[in-house]
VEXDREN-2710 file (C-alpha; in Angstrom, 1 decimal):
% VEXDREN-2710
k/r/px/py/pz
1/MET/-24.2/-21.9/-20.5
2/SER/-25.6/-18.2/-21.4
3/ILE/-25.6/-15.9/-19.0
4/ASP/-27.2/-12.4/-19.0
5/PRO/-24.8/-9.9/-19.2
6/ASN/-26.9/-7.0/-17.3
7/ASP/-27.2/-10.0/-14.0
8/LYS/-23.7/-8.7/-11.9
9/ALA/-25.0/-11.0/-9.2
10/ALA/-25.0/-14.1/-12.2
11/VAL/-21.4/-12.8/-14.0
12/GLU/-19.6/-12.6/-10.7
13/LYS/-20.6/-15.8/-9.6
14/ARG/-19.8/-17.3/-12.9
15/LEU/-16.2/-15.7/-12.8
16/TRP/-15.4/-16.6/-9.4
17/LYS/-16.7/-20.7/-10.1
18/GLU/-14.4/-20.5/-13.0
19/VAL/-11.2/-19.2/-11.1
20/GLU/-11.5/-21.9/-8.4
21/HIS/-12.1/-24.5/-11.3
22/THR/-9.8/-24.0/-13.7
23/ARG/-7.0/-22.8/-11.4
24/PHE/-4.4/-22.0/-13.9
25/GLY/-3.6/-18.9/-15.9
26/MET/-1.2/-15.8/-16.8
27/LEU/-0.6/-13.3/-14.7
28/GLY/1.4/-10.0/-15.3
29/LEU/2.1/-6.5/-14.7
30/MET/0.0/-3.0/-16.8
31/ASP/2.6/-0.6/-18.3
32/SER/5.8/-3.3/-17.6
33/GLN/7.8/-4.7/-20.3
34/GLN/7.4/-8.3/-18.0
35/HIS/5.4/-11.3/-20.3
36/PHE/2.8/-12.2/-18.5
37/GLN/3.8/-15.6/-16.6
38/PRO/1.7/-18.9/-15.8
39/MET/0.4/-19.1/-12.1
40/THR/-1.5/-21.0/-9.8
41/ALA/-4.6/-18.8/-8.3
42/PHE/-6.4/-19.6/-5.2
43/ALA/-9.3/-17.4/-5.3
44/GLU/-11.3/-16.0/-2.3
45/PRO/-14.2/-14.8/-3.6
46/GLU/-15.9/-13.0/-0.6
47/SER/-12.8/-10.9/-0.6
48/GLY/-12.3/-10.9/-4.3
49/GLN/-8.8/-11.8/-4.0
50/ILE/-6.7/-14.1/-5.5
51/TRP/-3.7/-15.6/-4.2
52/PHE/-0.5/-16.9/-5.7
53/PHE/2.6/-18.3/-4.4
54/THR/6.0/-17.2/-6.0
55/LYS/9.9/-16.6/-4.7
56/ASP/10.2/-13.1/-3.4
57/ASP/13.2/-12.1/-5.9
58/THR/10.9/-13.1/-9.0
59/ASP/10.4/-9.8/-11.1
60/LEU/7.5/-10.1/-10.7
61/ALA/6.9/-10.0/-7.0
62/LYS/9.6/-7.5/-6.8
63/SER/7.8/-5.2/-8.7
64/ALA/4.7/-5.8/-7.0
65/SER/5.9/-5.1/-3.6
66/GLY/4.8/-1.4/-3.8
67/GLY/1.5/-2.7/-5.6
68/ALA/0.5/-2.6/-8.9
69/ASP/-2.0/-2.9/-11.6
70/ALA/-2.2/-6.1/-13.2
71/MET/-4.2/-8.4/-15.1
72/PHE/-4.6/-12.4/-14.6
73/ILE/-6.3/-14.4/-17.5
74/ILE/-7.9/-17.9/-17.3
75/GLN/-9.1/-20.0/-20.2
76/ALA/-11.5/-22.9/-18.8
77/LYS/-10.3/-26.3/-19.8
78/ASP/-13.4/-26.9/-22.4
79/GLN/-12.6/-23.5/-23.8
80/ASP/-16.1/-22.2/-23.3
81/PHE/-15.2/-19.3/-20.8
82/GLN/-12.4/-16.8/-21.0
83/ALA/-11.9/-13.6/-18.5
84/CYS/-9.5/-10.9/-17.8
85/ILE/-9.6/-9.6/-14.4
86/GLY/-7.9/-6.7/-13.3
87/GLY/-6.8/-5.3/-10.1
88/VAL/-4.0/-4.4/-8.0
89/LEU/-1.3/-6.9/-7.1
90/SER/0.8/-6.8/-4.3
91/THR/3.4/-9.2/-1.9
92/ALA/2.4/-10.7/1.4
93/ARG/3.7/-13.0/3.8
94/ASP/0.5/-14.5/5.1
95/THR/0.9/-17.4/7.2
96/ALA/-2.6/-18.2/8.0
97/ARG/-2.9/-18.3/3.7
98/ILE/0.4/-20.3/3.4
99/ASP/-1.0/-23.0/5.5
100/LYS/-4.3/-22.8/4.2
101/TYR/-3.6/-23.2/0.4
102/TRP/-0.5/-25.6/0.8
103/ASN/0.0/-28.6/-1.5
104/PRO/2.4/-30.9/-2.8
105/MET/2.3/-29.2/-6.1
106/VAL/3.2/-25.9/-4.2
107/ALA/5.5/-27.3/-2.0
108/ALA/7.8/-28.8/-5.4
109/TRP/8.8/-25.1/-6.0
110/PHE/9.8/-24.4/-2.4
111/PRO/12.1/-27.4/-1.0
112/ASP/12.6/-25.7/2.6
113/GLY/8.8/-25.9/2.9
114/LYS/6.2/-23.6/4.1
115/ASP/9.5/-21.8/6.3
116/ASP/11.3/-21.0/3.1
117/PRO/12.8/-17.4/3.3
118/THR/12.0/-16.8/-0.1
119/LEU/8.5/-18.0/-0.3
120/THR/6.1/-15.3/-0.9
121/LEU/2.6/-14.3/-1.9
122/LEU/1.0/-12.0/-4.4
123/ARG/-2.2/-11.0/-3.8
124/LEU/-4.4/-9.8/-6.6
125/ASP/-7.2/-7.2/-5.1
126/ALA/-9.6/-7.7/-8.4
127/LYS/-11.5/-4.4/-9.5
128/ASP/-13.0/-5.5/-12.7
129/ALA/-12.9/-8.6/-14.8
130/GLU/-14.5/-8.8/-19.1
131/LEU/-16.0/-12.4/-19.5
132/TRP/-16.8/-13.7/-22.7
133/ILE/-18.8/-17.3/-22.2
134/SER/-19.5/-19.2/-25.5
135/LYS/-21.4/-22.2/-26.5
136/GLY/-19.0/-25.1/-26.9
137/ALA/-16.9/-26.6/-29.7
138/ILE/-20.2/-27.7/-31.8
139/SER/-21.7/-24.5/-31.7
140/PHE/-18.8/-22.9/-32.7
141/VAL/-18.4/-24.5/-35.8
142/TRP/-22.0/-24.5/-36.9
143/GLU/-22.0/-20.3/-36.0
144/VAL/-18.9/-20.3/-38.6
145/ALA/-20.4/-22.6/-41.1
146/LYS/-23.9/-20.5/-40.7
147/ALA/-22.0/-17.1/-41.6
148/ASN/-19.5/-18.2/-44.1
149/LEU/-23.1/-19.3/-45.8
150/THR/-25.0/-16.1/-45.2
151/ASP/-22.2/-13.8/-44.6
152/SER/-23.0/-12.5/-41.6
153/PRO/-21.0/-12.4/-38.2
154/PRO/-21.2/-15.7/-36.2
155/ASP/-23.0/-15.7/-32.6
156/MET/-20.1/-16.3/-30.1
157/GLY/-21.9/-16.3/-27.2
158/ASP/-22.0/-14.0/-24.4
159/LYS/-19.8/-10.7/-23.2
160/ALA/-20.2/-9.4/-20.1
161/HIS/-18.0/-6.7/-17.9
162/VAL/-18.2/-6.7/-14.3
163/ARG/-17.2/-4.4/-11.6
164/LEU/-16.1/-6.2/-8.4
165/GLY/-14.9/-4.8/-5.1
END
């Protein structure tokens, strides 16, 4: 799906649709020696926030407790969409959101349930995102073959940057 990189509303709409659909990505802090970690995302496009369940004793939660610059990276299952979302990560014990997003997958990590004393949420207040939208696998193969025949770079799709919030 092609997108006009200058159409902020369309770019933002596609970003949030993909975060909600993909759900999984890699979350990490900027200016940190910690590696990015796989996390499940719960997106709230209307507020520009992404929520994650974690335990309060993880390195990520400890580092984000006072607020920290972070990135969340996603790739769509069919690999035609990638995004890197930047923002400020902080911790929160938000019982309304715990109730809202609680599910059997989350419960597996917290044997004491929603009242687990180590349960906390991470909140990413998204500030901007870089998106790459390709044309799919068949088009990718065609573009690479064409580039090798014509000595010109392949057209891999669209790239867009959007400010959020």
